[in-house]
CHARMM internal coordinates of N, CA and C (Angstrom, degrees):
IC EDIT
DIST 1 N 1 CA 1.4399
DIST 1 CA 1 C 1.5201
ANGL 1 N 1 CA 1 C 109.07
DIST 1 C 2 N 1.2965
ANGL 1 CA 1 C 2 N 114.64
DIHE 1 N 1 CA 1 C 2 N 94.38
DIST 2 N 2 CA 1.4509
ANGL 1 C 2 N 2 CA 120.48
DIHE 1 CA 1 C 2 N 2 CA -178.62
DIST 2 CA 2 C 1.5216
ANGL 2 N 2 CA 2 C 110.00
DIHE 1 C 2 N 2 CA 2 C -96.17
DIST 2 C 3 N 1.3228
ANGL 2 CA 2 C 3 N 116.52
DIHE 2 N 2 CA 2 C 3 N 146.97
DIST 3 N 3 CA 1.4613
ANGL 2 C 3 N 3 CA 121.57
DIHE 2 CA 2 C 3 N 3 CA -178.31
DIST 3 CA 3 C 1.5183
ANGL 3 N 3 CA 3 C 113.45
DIHE 2 C 3 N 3 CA 3 C -68.68
DIST 3 C 4 N 1.3247
ANGL 3 CA 3 C 4 N 117.94
DIHE 3 N 3 CA 3 C 4 N -18.98
DIST 4 N 4 CA 1.4586
ANGL 3 C 4 N 4 CA 120.69
DIHE 3 CA 3 C 4 N 4 CA -175.90
DIST 4 CA 4 C 1.5351
ANGL 4 N 4 CA 4 C 112.60
DIHE 3 C 4 N 4 CA 4 C -105.85
DIST 4 C 5 N 1.3097
ANGL 4 CA 4 C 5 N 118.27
DIHE 4 N 4 CA 4 C 5 N 19.20
DIST 5 N 5 CA 1.4621
ANGL 4 C 5 N 5 CA 121.19
DIHE 4 CA 4 C 5 N 5 CA -179.24
DIST 5 CA 5 C 1.5068
ANGL 5 N 5 CA 5 C 109.78
DIHE 4 C 5 N 5 CA 5 C -113.66
DIST 5 C 6 N 1.3008
ANGL 5 CA 5 C 6 N 120.69
DIHE 5 N 5 CA 5 C 6 N 152.69
DIST 6 N 6 CA 1.4529
ANGL 5 C 6 N 6 CA 127.26
DIHE 5 CA 5 C 6 N 6 CA 1.74
DIST 6 CA 6 C 1.5254
ANGL 6 N 6 CA 6 C 112.23
DIHE 5 C 6 N 6 CA 6 C -80.28
DIST 6 C 7 N 1.3197
ANGL 6 CA 6 C 7 N 114.93
DIHE 6 N 6 CA 6 C 7 N 156.60
DIST 7 N 7 CA 1.4574
ANGL 6 C 7 N 7 CA 122.71
DIHE 6 CA 6 C 7 N 7 CA 175.47
DIST 7 CA 7 C 1.5231
ANGL 7 N 7 CA 7 C 108.05
DIHE 6 C 7 N 7 CA 7 C -126.66
DIST 7 C 8 N 1.3135
ANGL 7 CA 7 C 8 N 116.53
DIHE 7 N 7 CA 7 C 8 N 138.85
DIST 8 N 8 CA 1.4625
ANGL 7 C 8 N 8 CA 120.70
DIHE 7 CA 7 C 8 N 8 CA -177.12
DIST 8 CA 8 C 1.5216
ANGL 8 N 8 CA 8 C 111.53
DIHE 7 C 8 N 8 CA 8 C -55.89
DIST 8 C 9 N 1.3127
ANGL 8 CA 8 C 9 N 117.28
DIHE 8 N 8 CA 8 C 9 N -48.44
DIST 9 N 9 CA 1.4690
ANGL 8 C 9 N 9 CA 119.77
DIHE 8 CA 8 C 9 N 9 CA -175.40
DIST 9 CA 9 C 1.5264
ANGL 9 N 9 CA 9 C 112.91
DIHE 8 C 9 N 9 CA 9 C -65.45
DIST 9 C 10 N 1.3183
ANGL 9 CA 9 C 10 N 117.94
DIHE 9 N 9 CA 9 C 10 N -24.51
DIST 10 N 10 CA 1.4630
ANGL 9 C 10 N 10 CA 121.07
DIHE 9 CA 9 C 10 N 10 CA -177.48
DIST 10 CA 10 C 1.5268
ANGL 10 N 10 CA 10 C 113.72
DIHE 9 C 10 N 10 CA 10 C -101.69
DIST 10 C 11 N 1.3212
ANGL 10 CA 10 C 11 N 117.94
DIHE 10 N 10 CA 10 C 11 N -28.03
DIST 11 N 11 CA 1.4592
ANGL 10 C 11 N 11 CA 120.59
DIHE 10 CA 10 C 11 N 11 CA -168.18
DIST 11 CA 11 C 1.5268
ANGL 11 N 11 CA 11 C 115.81
DIHE 10 C 11 N 11 CA 11 C -119.59
DIST 11 C 12 N 1.3193
ANGL 11 CA 11 C 12 N 118.80
DIHE 11 N 11 CA 11 C 12 N 1.44
DIST 12 N 12 CA 1.4643
ANGL 11 C 12 N 12 CA 120.01
DIHE 11 CA 11 C 12 N 12 CA -174.36
DIST 12 CA 12 C 1.5267
ANGL 12 N 12 CA 12 C 112.36
DIHE 11 C 12 N 12 CA 12 C -64.32
DIST 12 C 13 N 1.3089
ANGL 12 CA 12 C 13 N 118.98
DIHE 12 N 12 CA 12 C 13 N -31.05
DIST 13 N 13 CA 1.4620
ANGL 12 C 13 N 13 CA 121.17
DIHE 12 CA 12 C 13 N 13 CA -178.81
DIST 13 CA 13 C 1.5252
ANGL 13 N 13 CA 13 C 112.93
DIHE 12 C 13 N 13 CA 13 C -100.10
DIST 13 C 14 N 1.3122
ANGL 13 CA 13 C 14 N 116.66
DIHE 13 N 13 CA 13 C 14 N 23.37
DIST 14 N 14 CA 1.4671
ANGL 13 C 14 N 14 CA 121.85
DIHE 13 CA 13 C 14 N 14 CA 177.70
DIST 14 CA 14 C 1.5305
ANGL 14 N 14 CA 14 C 109.43
DIHE 13 C 14 N 14 CA 14 C -55.82
DIST 14 C 15 N 1.3130
ANGL 14 CA 14 C 15 N 116.54
DIHE 14 N 14 CA 14 C 15 N 131.27
DIST 15 N 15 CA 1.4712
ANGL 14 C 15 N 15 CA 123.09
DIHE 14 CA 14 C 15 N 15 CA -178.44
DIST 15 CA 15 C 1.5294
ANGL 15 N 15 CA 15 C 111.25
DIHE 14 C 15 N 15 CA 15 C 55.63
DIST 15 C 16 N 1.3208
ANGL 15 CA 15 C 16 N 116.50
DIHE 15 N 15 CA 15 C 16 N 39.07
DIST 16 N 16 CA 1.4561
ANGL 15 C 16 N 16 CA 120.65
DIHE 15 CA 15 C 16 N 16 CA 178.46
DIST 16 CA 16 C 1.5192
ANGL 16 N 16 CA 16 C 113.81
DIHE 15 C 16 N 16 CA 16 C 69.67
DIST 16 C 17 N 1.3210
ANGL 16 CA 16 C 17 N 116.95
DIHE 16 N 16 CA 16 C 17 N 21.01
DIST 17 N 17 CA 1.4611
ANGL 16 C 17 N 17 CA 121.32
DIHE 16 CA 16 C 17 N 17 CA -179.20
DIST 17 CA 17 C 1.5149
ANGL 17 N 17 CA 17 C 113.35
DIHE 16 C 17 N 17 CA 17 C 90.82
DIST 17 C 18 N 1.3388
ANGL 17 CA 17 C 18 N 117.40
DIHE 17 N 17 CA 17 C 18 N -5.88
DIST 18 N 18 CA 1.4607
ANGL 17 C 18 N 18 CA 120.70
DIHE 17 CA 17 C 18 N 18 CA -178.68
DIST 18 CA 18 C 1.5254
ANGL 18 N 18 CA 18 C 113.04
DIHE 17 C 18 N 18 CA 18 C -97.51
DIST 18 C 19 N 1.3076
ANGL 18 CA 18 C 19 N 117.87
DIHE 18 N 18 CA 18 C 19 N -7.42
DIST 19 N 19 CA 1.4590
ANGL 18 C 19 N 19 CA 121.01
DIHE 18 CA 18 C 19 N 19 CA -179.41
DIST 19 CA 19 C 1.5175
ANGL 19 N 19 CA 19 C 111.63
DIHE 18 C 19 N 19 CA 19 C -92.20
DIST 19 C 20 N 1.3019
ANGL 19 CA 19 C 20 N 114.86
DIHE 19 N 19 CA 19 C 20 N 168.24
DIST 20 N 20 CA 1.4647
ANGL 19 C 20 N 20 CA 122.07
DIHE 19 CA 19 C 20 N 20 CA 174.03
DIST 20 CA 20 C 1.5164
ANGL 20 N 20 CA 20 C 106.79
DIHE 19 C 20 N 20 CA 20 C -119.87
DIST 20 C 21 N 1.3112
ANGL 20 CA 20 C 21 N 116.09
DIHE 20 N 20 CA 20 C 21 N 122.27
DIST 21 N 21 CA 1.4580
ANGL 20 C 21 N 21 CA 121.19
DIHE 20 CA 20 C 21 N 21 CA 178.30
DIST 21 CA 21 C 1.5240
ANGL 21 N 21 CA 21 C 108.08
DIHE 20 C 21 N 21 CA 21 C -94.66
DIST 21 C 22 N 1.3251
ANGL 21 CA 21 C 22 N 116.03
DIHE 21 N 21 CA 21 C 22 N 126.50
DIST 22 N 22 CA 1.4627
ANGL 21 C 22 N 22 CA 120.32
DIHE 21 CA 21 C 22 N 22 CA -178.96
DIST 22 CA 22 C 1.5155
ANGL 22 N 22 CA 22 C 109.79
DIHE 21 C 22 N 22 CA 22 C -121.51
DIST 22 C 23 N 1.3128
ANGL 22 CA 22 C 23 N 115.61
DIHE 22 N 22 CA 22 C 23 N 146.71
DIST 23 N 23 CA 1.4518
ANGL 22 C 23 N 23 CA 119.97
DIHE 22 CA 22 C 23 N 23 CA 178.28
DIST 23 CA 23 C 1.5119
ANGL 23 N 23 CA 23 C 111.45
DIHE 22 C 23 N 23 CA 23 C -163.72
DIST 23 C 24 N 1.3125
ANGL 23 CA 23 C 24 N 114.92
DIHE 23 N 23 CA 23 C 24 N -178.94
DIST 24 N 24 CA 1.4636
ANGL 23 C 24 N 24 CA 123.34
DIHE 23 CA 23 C 24 N 24 CA 178.91
DIST 24 CA 24 C 1.5295
ANGL 24 N 24 CA 24 C 112.27
DIHE 23 C 24 N 24 CA 24 C 55.10
DIST 24 C 25 N 1.3137
ANGL 24 CA 24 C 25 N 116.81
DIHE 24 N 24 CA 24 C 25 N 36.17
DIST 25 N 25 CA 1.4627
ANGL 24 C 25 N 25 CA 122.02
DIHE 24 CA 24 C 25 N 25 CA 179.16
DIST 25 CA 25 C 1.5230
ANGL 25 N 25 CA 25 C 108.87
DIHE 24 C 25 N 25 CA 25 C -72.79
DIST 25 C 26 N 1.3263
ANGL 25 CA 25 C 26 N 115.55
DIHE 25 N 25 CA 25 C 26 N 125.45
DIST 26 N 26 CA 1.4617
ANGL 25 C 26 N 26 CA 119.81
DIHE 25 CA 25 C 26 N 26 CA -179.86
DIST 26 CA 26 C 1.5270
ANGL 26 N 26 CA 26 C 109.62
DIHE 25 C 26 N 26 CA 26 C -151.83
DIST 26 C 27 N 1.3099
ANGL 26 CA 26 C 27 N 115.20
DIHE 26 N 26 CA 26 C 27 N 153.01
DIST 27 N 27 CA 1.4614
ANGL 26 C 27 N 27 CA 119.95
DIHE 26 CA 26 C 27 N 27 CA 179.20
DIST 27 CA 27 C 1.5202
ANGL 27 N 27 CA 27 C 110.20
DIHE 26 C 27 N 27 CA 27 C -69.75
DIST 27 C 28 N 1.3383
ANGL 27 CA 27 C 28 N 114.89
DIHE 27 N 27 CA 27 C 28 N 151.19
DIST 28 N 28 CA 1.4561
ANGL 27 C 28 N 28 CA 121.49
DIHE 27 CA 27 C 28 N 28 CA -178.59
DIST 28 CA 28 C 1.5228
ANGL 28 N 28 CA 28 C 108.42
DIHE 27 C 28 N 28 CA 28 C -138.85
DIST 28 C 29 N 1.3057
ANGL 28 CA 28 C 29 N 117.01
DIHE 28 N 28 CA 28 C 29 N 141.88
DIST 29 N 29 CA 1.4645
ANGL 28 C 29 N 29 CA 120.43
DIHE 28 CA 28 C 29 N 29 CA -177.83
DIST 29 CA 29 C 1.5245
ANGL 29 N 29 CA 29 C 112.93
DIHE 28 C 29 N 29 CA 29 C -78.05
DIST 29 C 30 N 1.3238
ANGL 29 CA 29 C 30 N 118.03
DIHE 29 N 29 CA 29 C 30 N -19.15
DIST 30 N 30 CA 1.4625
ANGL 29 C 30 N 30 CA 121.35
DIHE 29 CA 29 C 30 N 30 CA -178.75
DIST 30 CA 30 C 1.5272
ANGL 30 N 30 CA 30 C 111.58
DIHE 29 C 30 N 30 CA 30 C -96.22
DIST 30 C 31 N 1.3301
ANGL 30 CA 30 C 31 N 117.12
DIHE 30 N 30 CA 30 C 31 N -50.10
DIST 31 N 31 CA 1.4620
ANGL 30 C 31 N 31 CA 121.60
DIHE 30 CA 30 C 31 N 31 CA -173.65
DIST 31 CA 31 C 1.5239
ANGL 31 N 31 CA 31 C 113.55
DIHE 30 C 31 N 31 CA 31 C -108.04
DIST 31 C 32 N 1.2962
ANGL 31 CA 31 C 32 N 119.82
DIHE 31 N 31 CA 31 C 32 N 11.49
DIST 32 N 32 CA 1.4635
ANGL 31 C 32 N 32 CA 126.12
DIHE 31 CA 31 C 32 N 32 CA -176.66
DIST 32 CA 32 C 1.5275
ANGL 32 N 32 CA 32 C 112.07
DIHE 31 C 32 N 32 CA 32 C 75.02
DIST 32 C 33 N 1.3489
ANGL 32 CA 32 C 33 N 117.80
DIHE 32 N 32 CA 32 C 33 N -52.60
DIST 33 N 33 CA 1.4602
ANGL 32 C 33 N 33 CA 121.37
DIHE 32 CA 32 C 33 N 33 CA -178.65
DIST 33 CA 33 C 1.5221
ANGL 33 N 33 CA 33 C 110.60
DIHE 32 C 33 N 33 CA 33 C -138.71
DIST 33 C 34 N 1.3250
ANGL 33 CA 33 C 34 N 115.83
DIHE 33 N 33 CA 33 C 34 N 146.80
DIST 34 N 34 CA 1.4610
ANGL 33 C 34 N 34 CA 123.12
DIHE 33 CA 33 C 34 N 34 CA 171.12
DIST 34 CA 34 C 1.5200
ANGL 34 N 34 CA 34 C 107.07
DIHE 33 C 34 N 34 CA 34 C -120.66
DIST 34 C 35 N 1.3247
ANGL 34 CA 34 C 35 N 116.58
DIHE 34 N 34 CA 34 C 35 N 145.82
DIST 35 N 35 CA 1.4578
ANGL 34 C 35 N 35 CA 120.17
DIHE 34 CA 34 C 35 N 35 CA 176.50
DIST 35 CA 35 C 1.5185
ANGL 35 N 35 CA 35 C 109.51
DIHE 34 C 35 N 35 CA 35 C -160.22
DIST 35 C 36 N 1.3181
ANGL 35 CA 35 C 36 N 115.64
DIHE 35 N 35 CA 35 C 36 N 166.39
DIST 36 N 36 CA 1.4508
ANGL 35 C 36 N 36 CA 122.46
DIHE 35 CA 35 C 36 N 36 CA 173.92
DIST 36 CA 36 C 1.5186
ANGL 36 N 36 CA 36 C 106.75
DIHE 35 C 36 N 36 CA 36 C -116.15
DIST 36 C 37 N 1.3216
ANGL 36 CA 36 C 37 N 116.21
DIHE 36 N 36 CA 36 C 37 N 127.42
DIST 37 N 37 CA 1.4568
ANGL 36 C 37 N 37 CA 121.45
DIHE 36 CA 36 C 37 N 37 CA 177.46
DIST 37 CA 37 C 1.5185
ANGL 37 N 37 CA 37 C 109.44
DIHE 36 C 37 N 37 CA 37 C -121.45
DIST 37 C 38 N 1.3222
ANGL 37 CA 37 C 38 N 116.59
DIHE 37 N 37 CA 37 C 38 N 141.95
DIST 38 N 38 CA 1.4559
ANGL 37 C 38 N 38 CA 121.25
DIHE 37 CA 37 C 38 N 38 CA -178.46
DIST 38 CA 38 C 1.5187
ANGL 38 N 38 CA 38 C 108.87
DIHE 37 C 38 N 38 CA 38 C -132.69
DIST 38 C 39 N 1.3284
ANGL 38 CA 38 C 39 N 116.04
DIHE 38 N 38 CA 38 C 39 N 125.20
DIST 39 N 39 CA 1.4658
ANGL 38 C 39 N 39 CA 120.81
DIHE 38 CA 38 C 39 N 39 CA 174.16
DIST 39 CA 39 C 1.5205
ANGL 39 N 39 CA 39 C 108.21
DIHE 38 C 39 N 39 CA 39 C -135.85
DIST 39 C 40 N 1.3075
ANGL 39 CA 39 C 40 N 116.00
DIHE 39 N 39 CA 39 C 40 N 158.19
DIST 40 N 40 CA 1.4625
ANGL 39 C 40 N 40 CA 121.96
DIHE 39 CA 39 C 40 N 40 CA -178.35
DIST 40 CA 40 C 1.5308
ANGL 40 N 40 CA 40 C 108.00
DIHE 39 C 40 N 40 CA 40 C -87.82
DIST 40 C 41 N 1.3307
ANGL 40 CA 40 C 41 N 117.34
DIHE 40 N 40 CA 40 C 41 N 102.64
DIST 41 N 41 CA 1.4621
ANGL 40 C 41 N 41 CA 121.18
DIHE 40 CA 40 C 41 N 41 CA -173.29
DIST 41 CA 41 C 1.5204
ANGL 41 N 41 CA 41 C 114.14
DIHE 40 C 41 N 41 CA 41 C -61.97
DIST 41 C 42 N 1.3223
ANGL 41 CA 41 C 42 N 118.76
DIHE 41 N 41 CA 41 C 42 N -31.40
DIST 42 N 42 CA 1.4585
ANGL 41 C 42 N 42 CA 118.89
DIHE 41 CA 41 C 42 N 42 CA -178.00
DIST 42 CA 42 C 1.5209
ANGL 42 N 42 CA 42 C 112.13
DIHE 41 C 42 N 42 CA 42 C -81.25
DIST 42 C 43 N 1.3167
ANGL 42 CA 42 C 43 N 117.83
DIHE 42 N 42 CA 42 C 43 N -15.31
DIST 43 N 43 CA 1.4607
ANGL 42 C 43 N 43 CA 120.97
DIHE 42 CA 42 C 43 N 43 CA 178.06
DIST 43 CA 43 C 1.5230
ANGL 43 N 43 CA 43 C 110.13
DIHE 42 C 43 N 43 CA 43 C -98.90
DIST 43 C 44 N 1.3133
ANGL 43 CA 43 C 44 N 117.93
DIHE 43 N 43 CA 43 C 44 N -56.94
DIST 44 N 44 CA 1.4597
ANGL 43 C 44 N 44 CA 121.99
DIHE 43 CA 43 C 44 N 44 CA -177.05
DIST 44 CA 44 C 1.5219
ANGL 44 N 44 CA 44 C 111.86
DIHE 43 C 44 N 44 CA 44 C -89.40
DIST 44 C 45 N 1.3066
ANGL 44 CA 44 C 45 N 117.52
DIHE 44 N 44 CA 44 C 45 N -34.26
DIST 45 N 45 CA 1.4572
ANGL 44 C 45 N 45 CA 121.70
DIHE 44 CA 44 C 45 N 45 CA -174.83
DIST 45 CA 45 C 1.5165
ANGL 45 N 45 CA 45 C 109.89
DIHE 44 C 45 N 45 CA 45 C 93.94
DIST 45 C 46 N 1.3125
ANGL 45 CA 45 C 46 N 116.40
DIHE 45 N 45 CA 45 C 46 N 148.80
DIST 46 N 46 CA 1.4640
ANGL 45 C 46 N 46 CA 120.96
DIHE 45 CA 45 C 46 N 46 CA -176.76
DIST 46 CA 46 C 1.5231
ANGL 46 N 46 CA 46 C 111.60
DIHE 45 C 46 N 46 CA 46 C -63.12
DIST 46 C 47 N 1.3165
ANGL 46 CA 46 C 47 N 117.21
DIHE 46 N 46 CA 46 C 47 N -43.99
DIST 47 N 47 CA 1.4666
ANGL 46 C 47 N 47 CA 120.26
DIHE 46 CA 46 C 47 N 47 CA -179.32
DIST 47 CA 47 C 1.5241
ANGL 47 N 47 CA 47 C 110.72
DIHE 46 C 47 N 47 CA 47 C -66.33
DIST 47 C 48 N 1.3234
ANGL 47 CA 47 C 48 N 116.93
DIHE 47 N 47 CA 47 C 48 N -39.28
DIST 48 N 48 CA 1.4640
ANGL 47 C 48 N 48 CA 120.25
DIHE 47 CA 47 C 48 N 48 CA 178.76
DIST 48 CA 48 C 1.5140
ANGL 48 N 48 CA 48 C 111.81
DIHE 47 C 48 N 48 CA 48 C -63.12
DIST 48 C 49 N 1.3295
ANGL 48 CA 48 C 49 N 116.66
DIHE 48 N 48 CA 48 C 49 N -39.33
DIST 49 N 49 CA 1.4636
ANGL 48 C 49 N 49 CA 120.67
DIHE 48 CA 48 C 49 N 49 CA 177.21
DIST 49 CA 49 C 1.5148
ANGL 49 N 49 CA 49 C 111.66
DIHE 48 C 49 N 49 CA 49 C -65.72
DIST 49 C 50 N 1.3237
ANGL 49 CA 49 C 50 N 116.82
DIHE 49 N 49 CA 49 C 50 N -39.06
DIST 50 N 50 CA 1.4654
ANGL 49 C 50 N 50 CA 120.94
DIHE 49 CA 49 C 50 N 50 CA 179.41
DIST 50 CA 50 C 1.5244
ANGL 50 N 50 CA 50 C 110.94
DIHE 49 C 50 N 50 CA 50 C -67.27
DIST 50 C 51 N 1.3241
ANGL 50 CA 50 C 51 N 116.79
DIHE 50 N 50 CA 50 C 51 N -42.14
DIST 51 N 51 CA 1.4705
ANGL 50 C 51 N 51 CA 120.42
DIHE 50 CA 50 C 51 N 51 CA 179.12
DIST 51 CA 51 C 1.5249
ANGL 51 N 51 CA 51 C 110.39
DIHE 50 C 51 N 51 CA 51 C -65.32
DIST 51 C 52 N 1.3270
ANGL 51 CA 51 C 52 N 117.36
DIHE 51 N 51 CA 51 C 52 N -44.72
DIST 52 N 52 CA 1.4606
ANGL 51 C 52 N 52 CA 120.62
DIHE 51 CA 51 C 52 N 52 CA 179.64
DIST 52 CA 52 C 1.5266
ANGL 52 N 52 CA 52 C 111.12
DIHE 51 C 52 N 52 CA 52 C -62.25
DIST 52 C 53 N 1.3250
ANGL 52 CA 52 C 53 N 117.06
DIHE 52 N 52 CA 52 C 53 N -39.74
DIST 53 N 53 CA 1.4611
ANGL 52 C 53 N 53 CA 121.15
DIHE 52 CA 52 C 53 N 53 CA 177.56
DIST 53 CA 53 C 1.5225
ANGL 53 N 53 CA 53 C 110.80
DIHE 52 C 53 N 53 CA 53 C -63.53
DIST 53 C 54 N 1.3260
ANGL 53 CA 53 C 54 N 117.45
DIHE 53 N 53 CA 53 C 54 N -44.83
DIST 54 N 54 CA 1.4654
ANGL 53 C 54 N 54 CA 121.09
DIHE 53 CA 53 C 54 N 54 CA 178.87
DIST 54 CA 54 C 1.5262
ANGL 54 N 54 CA 54 C 110.90
DIHE 53 C 54 N 54 CA 54 C -62.91
DIST 54 C 55 N 1.3261
ANGL 54 CA 54 C 55 N 117.40
DIHE 54 N 54 CA 54 C 55 N -40.38
DIST 55 N 55 CA 1.4661
ANGL 54 C 55 N 55 CA 120.60
DIHE 54 CA 54 C 55 N 55 CA 178.05
DIST 55 CA 55 C 1.5263
ANGL 55 N 55 CA 55 C 111.19
DIHE 54 C 55 N 55 CA 55 C -63.57
DIST 55 C 56 N 1.3275
ANGL 55 CA 55 C 56 N 116.64
DIHE 55 N 55 CA 55 C 56 N -41.69
DIST 56 N 56 CA 1.4623
ANGL 55 C 56 N 56 CA 120.65
DIHE 55 CA 55 C 56 N 56 CA 178.86
DIST 56 CA 56 C 1.5235
ANGL 56 N 56 CA 56 C 111.10
DIHE 55 C 56 N 56 CA 56 C -63.93
DIST 56 C 57 N 1.3281
ANGL 56 CA 56 C 57 N 117.01
DIHE 56 N 56 CA 56 C 57 N -46.99
DIST 57 N 57 CA 1.4653
ANGL 56 C 57 N 57 CA 120.36
DIHE 56 CA 56 C 57 N 57 CA -179.64
DIST 57 CA 57 C 1.5227
ANGL 57 N 57 CA 57 C 111.44
DIHE 56 C 57 N 57 CA 57 C -64.06
DIST 57 C 58 N 1.3201
ANGL 57 CA 57 C 58 N 117.51
DIHE 57 N 57 CA 57 C 58 N -35.33
DIST 58 N 58 CA 1.4656
ANGL 57 C 58 N 58 CA 120.98
DIHE 57 CA 57 C 58 N 58 CA 176.78
DIST 58 CA 58 C 1.5280
ANGL 58 N 58 CA 58 C 110.51
DIHE 57 C 58 N 58 CA 58 C -68.10
DIST 58 C 59 N 1.3189
ANGL 58 CA 58 C 59 N 116.81
DIHE 58 N 58 CA 58 C 59 N -44.00
DIST 59 N 59 CA 1.4676
ANGL 58 C 59 N 59 CA 120.84
DIHE 58 CA 58 C 59 N 59 CA -179.83
DIST 59 CA 59 C 1.5238
ANGL 59 N 59 CA 59 C 111.78
DIHE 58 C 59 N 59 CA 59 C -62.61
DIST 59 C 60 N 1.3239
ANGL 59 CA 59 C 60 N 116.67
DIHE 59 N 59 CA 59 C 60 N -30.85
DIST 60 N 60 CA 1.4601
ANGL 59 C 60 N 60 CA 120.66
DIHE 59 CA 59 C 60 N 60 CA -180.00
DIST 60 CA 60 C 1.5278
ANGL 60 N 60 CA 60 C 112.22
DIHE 59 C 60 N 60 CA 60 C -95.03
DIST 60 C 61 N 1.3274
ANGL 60 CA 60 C 61 N 116.48
DIHE 60 N 60 CA 60 C 61 N 12.63
DIST 61 N 61 CA 1.4706
ANGL 60 C 61 N 61 CA 124.04
DIHE 60 CA 60 C 61 N 61 CA 175.34
DIST 61 CA 61 C 1.5250
ANGL 61 N 61 CA 61 C 114.50
DIHE 60 C 61 N 61 CA 61 C 63.23
DIST 61 C 62 N 1.3310
ANGL 61 CA 61 C 62 N 117.50
DIHE 61 N 61 CA 61 C 62 N 26.74
DIST 62 N 62 CA 1.4589
ANGL 61 C 62 N 62 CA 120.10
DIHE 61 CA 61 C 62 N 62 CA 172.24
DIST 62 CA 62 C 1.5242
ANGL 62 N 62 CA 62 C 110.43
DIHE 61 C 62 N 62 CA 62 C -84.61
DIST 62 C 63 N 1.3321
ANGL 62 CA 62 C 63 N 117.01
DIHE 62 N 62 CA 62 C 63 N -25.61
DIST 63 N 63 CA 1.4583
ANGL 62 C 63 N 63 CA 122.31
DIHE 62 CA 62 C 63 N 63 CA 176.47
DIST 63 CA 63 C 1.5214
ANGL 63 N 63 CA 63 C 107.17
DIHE 62 C 63 N 63 CA 63 C -113.91
DIST 63 C 64 N 1.3182
ANGL 63 CA 63 C 64 N 116.03
DIHE 63 N 63 CA 63 C 64 N 122.60
DIST 64 N 64 CA 1.4613
ANGL 63 C 64 N 64 CA 121.08
DIHE 63 CA 63 C 64 N 64 CA 178.50
DIST 64 CA 64 C 1.5228
ANGL 64 N 64 CA 64 C 108.86
DIHE 63 C 64 N 64 CA 64 C -136.21
DIST 64 C 65 N 1.3107
ANGL 64 CA 64 C 65 N 116.11
DIHE 64 N 64 CA 64 C 65 N 159.58
DIST 65 N 65 CA 1.4647
ANGL 64 C 65 N 65 CA 120.88
DIHE 64 CA 64 C 65 N 65 CA 176.88
DIST 65 CA 65 C 1.5189
ANGL 65 N 65 CA 65 C 108.95
DIHE 64 C 65 N 65 CA 65 C -68.04
DIST 65 C 66 N 1.3129
ANGL 65 CA 65 C 66 N 116.08
DIHE 65 N 65 CA 65 C 66 N 141.41
DIST 66 N 66 CA 1.4706
ANGL 65 C 66 N 66 CA 119.87
DIHE 65 CA 65 C 66 N 66 CA 179.15
DIST 66 CA 66 C 1.5028
ANGL 66 N 66 CA 66 C 110.12
DIHE 65 C 66 N 66 CA 66 C -105.78
END
COOR INIT
IC SEED 1 N 1 CA 1 C
IC BUILD
């Protein structure tokens, strides 16, 4: 878990372009959490990356019903 990840040049082909690389997760006073997510838009698609990220955050209990 490096403070400078994900980076496009290093992480764009994570899991063959089908994975989502997430990093820099930190608490925030406005939005609860801040993070950087990187997915390969031409392989997975922007919406697919967003859905996969939301599923991951939900599975790890970062997103819960209020």
